[in-house]
N, C-alpha and C positions, 0 to 999 in steps of 0.2 A: 329588383335590380341591385347589383353590387356597387358599393360606394368606396371611394378611395379615402379612408380615414387617416392614412399615413401622412397626408399633407398637413394635418392639424398638429398644433403643439399641445402641450399639456393644458394650458389655459383655454385654448380654443375648444379642446375636447370637453373640458368642464362646462363651458358655455353651451355646447351642443347638447350635452347630457341634461343640463338644466332646462333647456328649451323643450326637449322631448318629454321630460317629466311633467312640465307644466301643461303641455299639449295632451298627454296621454292620461294623466291622473286626475285632471280637472281642478276645480277651485280648492283652495286650502293649502296649496303648496307655497312655501316661502323659500326664495333662493338667496344665496349669500354671494357677496362680491369677491373679487380676487383678494388673495392674502390669507393669513391664518384664519381658519374657520372651525377649529375644533373637530376636524375629521368629518366635515359635512359640506356638501355642495348645496343641499336643500333639505328642508324638513317639511313635514305636514302633520296636521292635527285633525283627527276626526276621520270621516269616511272618504275614501278615494276610489277611483275607478280601476281597482286591481283585485282580481279574485284570489281567495285563499287557494293554496295548492291542493287541499283536500276537498275543495268544493263547498266549504262552509261559509258561503257568502263573500262579501267584499272586505278588504282591509278597513279597519276602523280603530284608530288609536294614534299614538305618536310614532312617527317614522322618520328615518334618516336616509338620505341619499348620498352615496359616495362614488366618486369617479376615479378609475385607475387607468392611466394611459401609459402604454409601453412605446417609447419613441421609435424603436426600430424592431418591430416584431420579426423574429426569425421563423423557424419551423414551428408547427403547431405544438409539438411536445414541449419545447423550451418556453413558449408563451404560456402554456398551461401551468408549468411549474412556477414561473414568475408570478402569475396571478394568484395561485394558491398561496404562495408565500406572502403576498400583499394582503390577502384576505385574513390569513392567520395573524399577521402583525396588527391589523386593525382590531380584530376580535380581542386580542390580548390587551390592547390599550383600554378597551371598555371594561375589562376585568380589574384594572389597576385602580384601587380606591383613591390613590393620591394623584392620579393623572388629571390634567387640567380639564379635559373633556368631561370627566365624571364629576369633578367638583363644580364646574360652571354650567354643566348641561344636564341632560337626562339620558339614562340608558334607554334605547328605543324599544318599542314593542315590535316594530317592523324595520327591516333593513333591505334597502334596494341598492345594489352595486352595479355600476356600468363599467365596461372595459372595451377597448378596441381590439382585444385579443380574441382569436378564434378558439372556441371551446368545442371539442368533439361532443356531439349529442349521443353518441353510441354508448350503450351500457358497457362498462368496463374499459372504456377508451381513455380514461384518465382526464377527461374534461369536465363536463357538467356534473356527472355523478360524483367525481372526486371533490369538487367544490361543495356540492350538496352535503356530502358526508362530513366534510370539514365544518361547515356552518352548523350542521345538526349536532355535532359533538360539543358545541359551545352554547347552543340555544337554551338548554335548560338552565345553565349557570347564569346566563345573561337575562333570562326571562323573555327571550324572543318568541313571539307568537307565530311569525312567518317571515320568509325572506324571498328575495328574487334576484336573479342575475341577468342583466341585459348585456350579453356579449355581442361580438361583431354581427353575427347573423340576425340576432334579434333587433339590433339597432338599425340594420338595413331595412328590415320589414317595417319598423316604425317610421323610418324616413319615407318609405313608399306611401304610407298612410297620411302622414302629416306634411302636406305639401308646403305649408308656410315655413316650417323649419327647414325643409329641404331647399326651398328657393333662397332663403337667407344665406345658406351655407354652400350654394351651388358652385361658387368659384373654387372651393377647396375639395368638396366631396364628389362632384360629378366630373370634374375636369379629367381625371385619370381615364374614365371610360371613353370620353370624347377623343382624347389623345390616342388611345388604343385603336379606335375606329379610323382615325386619320392615318395611323401607321399601316393599317391593313389596306387602305385605299391607295397609299403611296409607298409601296414597299421598296421600290428601287429608285426613288427620287429624294435623297436626303435633304437637298436644299429647299425644295418645295414643301417637304414634310415639316421641316423646321419652321418655315414661314407660316404654314397653316396652323401648326401647334401654337406658335406665338400669338397668332390672331385669336385662337380659341381661348387661350389663357387670359388675354386682355378682355375679351368679351364676358366670359363667365365671372371673372373676379370683379368686374365692374357692375354686376347685377346686384340690386338690393331693393327692398321695399321702401322707396323714397316717397315723399309727399304723404306720409302716413296720416298727417293731420287733416288732409282733405278727404271727406267721406264719399266723394263722387269718383267713379271708376273710369270715366272717359269711355273709350270704346271697349274696354275689357268687361267681362261678365263679373257679377258678384259671386263670391264663393261662400261656403258655409261659414268661414271665419268672418264674413262681412254681415252676418245676420243682424247684428246690433244696429246697422245703418241701412237696412233694407226695408223699405216701407212702400205702401201703396198696393201691394198684392196679397194682403192678408186673406181676403175673401176667396180669391182664386186659389191660394195655397190650401185653404181648408177644403175647397171643392176637389182639388187633386187628391188629398188624403182620403176623403170620403169615397171617391171613385176607385182609388187603389184598394180600399178595403173590399169593395164589391168585386173588382177584377180578381183580386187574390183569392177570394172565396170561390170564385168560379173557375179558377185555374187558367187565367189568361194574363198576358202582359197588359199594362195600361199604356195607351198611346196618348202622348201630349204633343199637340201640333200647333204650329203657328208660323207666321211669316218671319223671314229673316229680320232680326231687330225687334221682334215683339217682346223679347225678354224671357224666352224659354229656359235658357241655361241658368240665368239668375233665379228664376222661379224655382227650378228644381234644386239648386244648390243652397241658396240662401233663404228660400221660403219653405219648400217641402221637407228637406232633410232636418232642419231644426224642429219643425212640427212633429216629425216622426220621433225624434230623440226625446221630445217632451211627452211621448206616449199618446199622441192624438190618433194613431191608427187603431181601429177597433179590433185588435188582435192581441191577446194576452202575451206579454213579454216582448212585444215588437220593439219597444224602446231600446232594448239591449241587443238587437240583431246587429251583426256585422254588416256594414254597408259599403258598397263599392260603386263609385261614380267614375265613369271612364268614357272615352270616345273610341270608336272602333279602329280608327287609323286604317292603313292599307293592309294590316295584318290583324283582323278582328279576333281570330282565335288566340293569338298571342296576347293581345290586349286584354281579352277576357280572362285568360289564365293568370296573368300578372295581377289583375285587379282583385280577383277572388282570393288569391294567395295572400295579398297584402291585407285584405279586409279580415280574413279569418285567421291570420297569423300562422299559416301553415305553408309547407313546401308544396309547390305545384309543378315540380320537375316533370317534364314530359306530358303535362296535362293537355297542352295545345295539340300535340300529335294524337293523343288518345281521342280528343273530341273530334278531330277530323275523321277518324275511323268510326267513332261511335258517339254521336252527339248526346245520346242519353246518358253518357258517362258523367256529365256535369251534375245532374240531379243526384246520381249515386254518390259522387265525390262529396257533394255538400252534405249528404246524409250520413256519411261515414263518421266514425268517432273522431271528433275534432281535436282530440289530444294527439293524434298520430303525428309524429315527427316534430312536435312543438316542444319548446323548452319549458313552457309554463302552461298553466290552465288557460284555455281559450276564453274569449268573452262569453258571458251568459247568453244562451240562445244561439250558439254557434252552429247548431244543427240546421238552422234556417238563416237565410241571407237576403239582403236587399240589393238588387242589381239595378243600377240606373245607367242606361246607355244614352248618353247625350250625343247630339249631332249624328243621329243614326243614319243620316243621308250619306255619311262617309262609306257605309257598306256598299253603296252604289257608285260613288264618285271616286273613291280611292282604292277600293279592293277590286283588283282585276281578275281574281281567281274565283270563278263561279262556284267551284266545289267548296272552297273555304267559306264563301258567303252563305251557301246553303247550310253547311254544317253549323256555322255560327247561329243562324236564325233557328235552326232545329234545336240547338243546345239551350238557348235561353228560353224558348217556348216549352221545351220539355221540363226545364227547371221550374217554370211557372205552373205546370199542369198538375192536376189532381185526379187523373183518370181512374185510378184504382181506389178512390175514396180516401186516401191518406192526405195529410196536409202537404201542400206544395213545398218543394225544397227552397224556393225563393219567391219573393215578391219582385216582379220585374216591371220597370218603367222605361218607356222608350220616348225620347224627345226627338222630334223630326221636323224639318222645315215643311210647310204646307205644300210647296210645289213638288215635293217628292212623295207625297202620300199615295199617289197612284201606283208607285212601285211596290207598295205593300200588298196590293191586290193579287200579285203573282204568287203570294205565299199564303196558303189557306189559313194557317194559324194567326197570321198577322191581319188578314182580312177579317177574320172573326173578331179579333180584338178591336179593330177599327169600327166594326158595326155594333159593338157592345157598349162601352162606356168611355168614349174618347173625350179628351178635354181640349178645347180650342182656346189658345192664348190670344185673346183679341186686344183691341185698343183699350187704353186706360181712360176712365172718366176724368173730368176736370178735378173732382175731389181727390181721386187717387193720385193724379199728377201733382196736385198741391202737397199731398202727404209725402210723395216721393222726393220732393224738393225741400220742404220745410223741416221735416222730422230728422233726416240725416244731419242737417246743419245744426239743429238743436242738440242732437246727440254728441256732435263733435265740438260743441262750444262756439259755433259760428253764428253770426247774426246776418240777416238779409235786409238790404235797404228796402224801405217801403216802396212798393210798386214793382220790385224786381220779379217776384213770382208771377204777378199779373202779366207782366211783359213777356215772360217766358211762355206762359200758356197762350197768350195772344199770338206769339210768333209761331207756335206749333200749328195753329189754325184748326178749327173744328172740322171733323170729317164731313165731306160733302155727301149729300143724299140722305141725311138723317131726317126723320119725320118731324113735323112741327110739334113742338112741346116736349120732344124727347130730350133726355139729358145729353149735354154735349159730350162727345167722345172724339178722340183724335186719331189721325191716321196711324195704323199699325206700322211698326217698323222704324219709328223715329226715336225710340228710347236711347239708342247709342248716340245719336246726334245731340239729344238733350243732355245726356250725361257728359259728353265731351265738352259741350259749351259750358257746363257748370264747372268742370275740372279746370278749364282754361280761365274762367272767371275767378276761380279760387286762386290760381297762380298769379293773376294780374292784380288782384285786390291786395291792398296793404293791410297787414294784420289779420284780424279775424272777422272783418266786416266786408261782406260781398256787396259790391256796388253796381248800380246800373251802368255807370261809365265803363267799368271793367268788362261787363257783359257786352256792351256795344262795341268795345274794342276787339272782341273776338270775331266779329262779323255776323253774330247772331246764330241761331240754331242751324239754319240751312247753309251757312257759309263757314262756320267755325272749323269744321273738319278740313274743308278744302283750303281755307286760309292757313291753317296750321301746316298742312302737307306742302302747300306751295312755298311757304316760308322756309321749311326745312330743305327742300331740294334747291331753292334759289340760292342758298348759301354754299352750295357745292360747286366746285370747278367742273369743267367739262368731263374729265375722266371719272370723277366721283359721281357726277350726274348720270352718266351712261351706266355705271355700275349699279346705281340705285334703280334705274329703269329695268335693267336685266334681272336684278335680284327680285324686285317686286313682281315682275312677270313670272319668274320661277315659282313664286308663292301663290299664284292664281291657277286654279283648276278650270280650264276652259270647258264650259258646259256643252253637252251635245243633246239639244232638245230641252235643256233645263238652264236655269240661271247659272252663271259662273259662281264658283265657291272658292273658299280658301284651300290652299294646298300645304299641308304641314310637311316640312322638310328637315331631315337630320342636319344638325349644325356641322358635324364632321364632313358630311357630303357636300354641303354648300361651300365650305372653306377649301376642301381638298380639290374641288372641281373649278374653283374660281381662278381666272387668269392671274389675279393679284390678291392673295388672301389678306394681306395687310390692308389693302384698300377696301376690300369687302368688309373687314372688321370695323373700319372707321365708319363706313356707311351704315352698317347695322347699329353701331353705337348711336349715331345720329337719329335713326328711325325709331329706336327703342328708348330714347331719352325721356325723362319725365315730362318735358314740355312738348313731346311728340306722341309717343305711345302708338305709333302707326303699326309697328310690329312688336311681337312679344317673343322673348327668348325663354322657353320652358326648359331649363337645365340643358338638355342635349338636343332640343329641337327648336325650330323657328317657324312662326306663322304670322300672317297678317292678323292684327288684334281682333278685328270684326269685319264681316262681309259688308257692313255699311260703307266701309271705305271704298269698295268697288263701285258703289252707286253715287256716293257723295263727293267724290274727287274727280272732276272732269278730266284732269290730266291723266290719271291712271286709266280711266275709261277709254280715253283716246288711244293710249298705248295698247290696250287690250284689243280694241276693235280695228286697229290699223292692219292687222294680219292674223285674224282668228284661226284660219285654216293652217297657216304655217306654224303658229304658236302651238296649236294642238298636236300637229305632227312632231314638232320638236320635243314636246313634253313626252310623247309616247317613245320617241327615240331615246330620250334621256333615261326614262324608266327602264326601257328594255336593255340599254347599254349597261346600266348599273346592275340589272338582274344577271347580265352576262358576266360581268366582273365578279360579282358576289357568288356566282355559281361556277367558279373556277374555269371561266371561259368555255363553257360547254357549247359546242357548235349548234346545238338545238335552238339556242337563242339568236343565232345570226340571221340577218335579213337575206332573202333570196328573191329572184324574179321581180315581179311587179312591185312588191313591197320595197325592195332595195332601190329600184329605179325611182319610185316616188319620193323616198327619203333623200336620195342623192340630189333630186331636183331642187329641194328646199335647202340643201346644205346641212353640214353637221353643226349642231349648236356649239357656240363658243365654249359653253360650260363643259363640253365633253372633250375639249382639245387636249387636256393634260392626261386624263384618265383612260381615254378610249381611243383617241385618234391614231396613236401609234400601233394599235392592235386591230384597227378596222381595215 
């Protein structure tokens, strides 16, 4: 994805560079605050996660990070000349024996420079190769052992990979893309375009990782960045890694299944991925494999191409289209020379990759293109295969809701994977639950009132039907409710001591979500209440023979199609607030934070069930209408005959009134 770095100022760009260096290079990086810093935004000492350009292992020594920000980048050529001049000036300063940086600091062994300028990667293009030759001409005199330049394209790829940094800066770096989408959706309506753009700006610039001191995630899943506060699933994570080793050796994907709310996403991201990074997979070099964790969305081939490109630090231009025509192309692409098209050496082991496809059910609920669905499944299975005796191009893990497992039987490769080494994410034992509550609190410096953990476990209630003498376990699917109750308890408790009184004020595990949601909508006036109802219904995918699921929607589309974008923005702000977290804004997309909300909040359940058939038809019309507008209003997308009659009988959804009604 391309990001709008032009909205950053010099200081903000320095902060972004520091955050990316911390995330990408690992421990040992020291960052410096604003103000004079002797020509450095950060330094590191010892080994860091950056390979030598000639393949001689990883950087290991004293390094300096410098950021160079051009406030108004013009054409590529002028930007390249500006950056080259900046680099030369910095190198000259390191050669001046009387300079402050030499007297008070150290000449680095390694130099990493970041810039928002675009540098041409083409040999002889005056970009990357020019800067490389320039630094090389100083390297011997300075004693530089190696150097790297992270320019605009590289920074975008790093932002794709490090979602925590991307989320923190979303209001500045993602906004431009959302505004462009709004412009495309409302090309001839400047007043509405301005209103929707203003709403998007307010939403994205208001996003931040607040309540960082609370280790409980509420309805949200744990990510790899939360591994330090993820407890209770250590044994299951080890089982997943063990079975992945067997599945990979046999050339099959590994299927991890469980009920909604069982904790599959958290297990894969915060349990399995850190274990693999620690080298627990029984495959040499696997700890250094690039890894891509993604969800299929309505465009699984596009999501796959973007994920592997970000993970392997390579360009995947046109890969989605190639996979549609030839799914085997993914395995070949992963096996190609990983240096192709990259600015620097790729990660070690980049000829093999880990693909984790979470929420695999989206292939069936959100993707309406059967050919794309088949090509996606064929591509990931071909990447996992070792039919010719060679090592698979990728280790593949699929996370799927248990009620969608039957869909896998229609695909022979997935059916075989299901029959081989599946992992069932079941209910946690009482000891695991106790660990999941107590240890995150200890890691975050929180204390728990005596009796609080026992009360939480009692309120969960042991699973009915267990045999006498068996260890108590608890109904699968309740973990989001427990986590939300703990989050609200955290927010209601004074200081760092979580109390029974604060927990009781939440309404308890079974009422905390509904109580929070009811409180949020109760403070809305009628217009905002109606907007919240319509918005939440837009974010629910009505099931056909399966349970209802979340429906991820582009933020630009929600705002552009809303009757009042400003009101929609205010409602989204309320629903995504730290004391609510009912919906999550992922940079340019919006979704209900967890499907547990669909079960645990009676008001939403009532809204859904009041007109299921009509809601399903309106969602289909909404999707088809947007496919029509995005497809240059091709008549092939227009309704005719009985289909048109049925749609007209239920009325045109209000969300389509601005974008489509005038053309229908």
